[in-house]
C-alpha positions as CSV (number, residue, x, y, z in Angstrom):
1,M,0.0,0.0,0.0
2,S,1.0,3.5,-0.5
3,S,2.6,5.0,2.6
4,V,2.6,8.7,1.5
5,P,-0.4,10.4,3.0
6,I,-2.3,13.1,1.1
7,T,-1.7,16.4,2.8
8,A,-3.6,19.7,2.6
9,K,-0.9,21.2,0.3
10,D,-1.6,18.3,-2.2
11,L,-5.2,19.3,-2.6
12,P,-6.9,19.3,-4.9
13,V,-5.5,15.9,-6.1
14,S,-6.8,13.3,-8.5
15,F,-7.6,10.0,-7.0
16,G,-8.9,7.5,-9.6
17,R,-12.2,8.8,-10.9
18,Y,-12.4,11.4,-8.1
19,V,-10.7,14.7,-7.3
20,L,-10.2,15.2,-3.6
21,H,-10.8,18.9,-2.7
22,D,-10.9,19.4,1.1
23,L,-10.1,17.3,4.2
24,V,-13.3,17.5,6.2
25,G,-12.6,15.0,9.0
26,E,-10.1,12.5,10.3
27,G,-10.3,9.5,12.7
28,G,-8.0,6.8,13.8
29,F,-7.7,5.0,10.5
30,A,-9.4,7.1,7.9
31,R,-9.8,10.6,6.5
32,V,-12.9,12.0,4.9
33,Y,-12.6,14.4,1.9
34,R,-15.1,16.5,0.0
35,A,-14.5,15.2,-3.5
36,E,-15.9,15.2,-7.0
37,L,-16.7,12.2,-9.1
38,Q,-15.7,12.9,-12.7
39,G,-17.3,10.9,-15.5
40,P,-17.6,10.9,-19.2
41,A,-19.1,13.8,-21.2
42,G,-18.5,16.3,-18.4
43,F,-20.5,14.3,-15.7
44,R,-19.7,15.5,-12.2
45,K,-21.1,14.7,-8.8
46,Q,-20.1,16.0,-5.4
47,V,-19.3,13.1,-3.0
48,A,-17.5,12.4,0.2
49,I,-14.6,10.0,0.0
50,K,-13.5,8.2,3.2
51,L,-10.0,7.2,2.5
52,M,-8.4,4.5,4.7
53,K,-5.0,5.5,5.9
54,A,-2.2,3.4,4.5
55,F,-1.3,0.3,6.5
56,E,1.6,-1.8,5.3
57,T,1.6,-4.7,7.8
58,K,-0.8,-7.6,8.5
59,A,-1.0,-6.3,12.0
60,H,-3.7,-3.9,10.7
61,S,-5.8,-6.6,9.0
62,D,-8.6,-6.0,11.6
63,Q,-8.9,-2.3,10.7
64,I,-9.0,-3.3,7.0
65,E,-11.8,-5.8,7.7
66,D,-13.7,-3.3,9.7
67,F,-13.5,-0.7,7.0
68,I,-14.7,-3.2,4.4
69,Y,-17.5,-4.3,6.7
70,E,-18.6,-0.7,7.2
71,A,-18.8,-0.1,3.4
72,R,-20.7,-3.4,2.8
73,L,-23.2,-2.6,5.6
74,G,-23.5,1.0,4.4
75,G,-24.2,-0.1,0.9
76,L,-27.3,-2.0,2.2
77,L,-28.8,1.0,4.0
78,N,-31.4,3.2,2.3
79,H,-32.8,5.7,4.8
80,S,-33.2,9.5,4.9
81,N,-31.1,9.7,8.1
82,C,-28.2,7.6,6.8
83,V,-25.8,8.7,4.1
84,D,-25.9,6.7,0.9
85,V,-22.8,4.6,0.2
86,F,-22.0,4.4,-3.5
87,E,-18.8,2.4,-3.8
88,L,-16.1,0.5,-1.9
89,G,-12.9,0.7,-4.0
90,K,-9.2,0.5,-3.9
91,E,-6.9,3.0,-5.6
92,D,-3.1,3.1,-5.4
93,G,-3.3,0.4,-2.7
94,Q,-5.7,2.3,-0.5
95,F,-9.2,1.3,0.3
96,F,-11.9,4.1,0.0
97,I,-15.6,4.5,0.4
98,A,-17.5,6.9,-1.8
99,M,-20.5,8.3,-0.1
100,E,-23.3,10.9,-0.5
101,W,-22.1,14.4,0.2
102,V,-24.3,16.1,2.7
103,D,-23.8,19.9,2.7
104,G,-24.2,21.9,5.8
105,L,-23.1,22.1,9.4
106,T,-22.1,19.0,11.4
107,L,-23.6,18.3,14.7
108,R,-20.3,19.3,16.3
109,D,-20.5,22.7,14.4
110,V,-24.1,23.3,15.7
111,L,-23.2,22.5,19.3
112,A,-20.1,24.8,19.1
113,L,-22.2,27.7,18.0
114,A,-24.6,27.5,20.9
115,S,-26.7,25.1,22.9
116,P,-29.7,24.4,20.7
117,P,-33.2,25.0,22.2
118,A,-34.7,21.8,23.6
119,P,-37.1,21.3,20.7
120,V,-34.2,21.5,18.2
121,A,-32.0,19.1,20.3
122,I,-34.9,16.6,20.6
123,A,-35.5,16.8,16.8
124,I,-31.9,16.1,16.1
125,A,-31.7,13.3,18.6
126,L,-34.9,11.7,17.1
127,K,-33.4,11.7,13.6
128,V,-30.1,10.2,14.8
129,C,-32.1,7.5,16.7
130,R,-34.3,6.7,13.7
131,G,-31.2,6.2,11.5
132,L,-29.6,4.0,14.2
133,V,-32.7,1.9,14.6
134,Y,-33.0,1.4,10.8
135,A,-29.3,0.4,10.6
136,Q,-29.7,-2.0,13.5
137,E,-32.7,-3.7,12.0
């Protein structure tokens, strides 16, 4: 697998059929980018790309299996409170998940602005719970 991470100064950068534009989040073993799918005849679609960080040893096989499982499960979900998963792929030795891009503030952003009024907080919590219940079923 490639061991050279994509940095902010590399962006935008081509990644297979996608162009990665901005890093929007990062966790323990993956980064999420705002990206654009580019297809024939000028077709373009804004997406999110979750790019697994490069692992070169078998010691990380559990993380790779978890990443693949997440994509496979996500591909089965079809609910308004769950992002749509379009593709699990591998480019330059790195696994990625192409997902629906949801434009707007994150829950973290909303909470950082101010404490939402109780009705807004309850509405958000209900939507999260509905998505979780659907995924669990």
